[in-house]
C-alpha positions as CSV (number, residue, x, y, z in Angstrom):
1,M,141.3,106.9,79.9
2,G,140.7,111.1,79.1
3,A,138.8,113.2,81.1
4,A,135.7,113.3,78.1
5,D,135.4,109.5,78.9
6,V,134.0,109.9,82.9
7,R,130.9,109.4,83.3
8,F,128.1,108.5,85.3
9,G,124.6,107.8,83.5
10,R,121.4,105.4,84.7
11,T,122.7,102.1,83.8
12,E,126.2,102.8,86.6
13,A,124.7,104.0,89.4
14,L,121.5,100.9,89.0
15,A,124.3,98.8,88.8
16,M,125.7,100.3,91.4
17,L,122.6,100.2,93.3
18,A,121.8,97.3,92.5
19,R,125.1,96.0,94.5
20,Y,123.6,96.5,97.4
21,G,121.6,94.3,98.4
22,D,122.6,91.6,96.5
23,R,120.0,92.1,93.6
24,S,119.8,93.0,89.7
25,P,119.9,96.4,88.6
26,E,116.0,95.7,87.4
27,Q,115.2,95.4,91.1
28,V,116.1,99.0,91.9
29,D,113.7,100.9,93.4
30,E,113.4,104.4,91.6
31,H,113.1,106.2,95.1
32,L,116.1,106.2,97.2
33,G,117.1,105.6,100.6
34,S,119.7,107.5,102.7
35,L,121.0,104.2,103.0
36,E,121.5,103.8,99.7
37,L,122.3,107.2,99.1
38,T,124.8,106.8,101.2
39,W,126.1,103.4,99.6
40,L,126.0,105.0,95.8
41,I,127.7,107.9,96.5
42,A,130.4,105.7,97.8
43,E,130.8,103.8,95.3
44,A,130.5,106.0,92.7
45,E,133.7,107.9,95.1
46,N,135.8,104.5,95.2
47,A,134.6,103.9,90.4
48,Y,135.7,107.4,89.3
49,G,138.4,108.3,91.8
50,V,136.7,111.2,93.2
51,Q,135.4,113.2,96.2
52,I,131.8,113.7,96.3
53,D,130.9,117.1,98.0
54,L,127.4,118.3,98.2
55,D,125.9,120.1,101.3
56,D,122.6,119.0,104.0
57,E,120.6,120.9,100.9
58,R,122.0,119.1,97.8
59,L,122.0,116.0,99.8
60,D,118.0,116.3,100.8
61,A,116.8,117.4,97.2
62,I,118.1,113.9,96.1
63,R,115.3,111.5,96.2
64,T,115.1,109.3,93.0
65,V,118.0,107.1,90.7
66,D,117.4,110.0,88.7
67,D,117.9,112.8,91.0
68,A,121.2,111.5,91.8
69,V,122.6,111.1,88.2
70,T,122.1,114.2,87.9
71,A,123.9,115.6,90.8
72,L,126.7,113.2,91.3
73,G,127.2,113.1,87.8
74,A,128.3,116.8,87.8
75,Q,130.6,116.0,89.9
76,I,132.4,113.8,88.7
77,A,132.6,115.2,85.2
78,A,133.8,118.8,87.7
79,A,136.2,116.5,88.3
80,G,137.1,114.7,85.8
81,A,137.5,117.6,84.4
82,T,139.5,119.4,86.9
83,T,141.8,115.7,87.7
84,G,142.1,114.0,84.0
85,S,145.5,115.4,84.0
86,A,146.5,114.4,87.8
87,A,145.6,110.5,87.4
88,S,149.2,108.5,87.1
């Protein structure tokens, strides 16, 4: 799987959030609480093998699932582009 194959979208985010609280993706609320966001970041880091580094301003701006997809997806894509060839 190359860097071009790295994708973090709404479907992936909802699946990860569903594991927090043992619910289905359809039961995930659009608005994220701080614990859900922390969980999502940890799950994304684990799943994609990257470290997500968002400053306080960027974290505070994440209020919804779509906000998280935009912010985390950009970090994951950037890390995949820079570390894709370093994966062993």
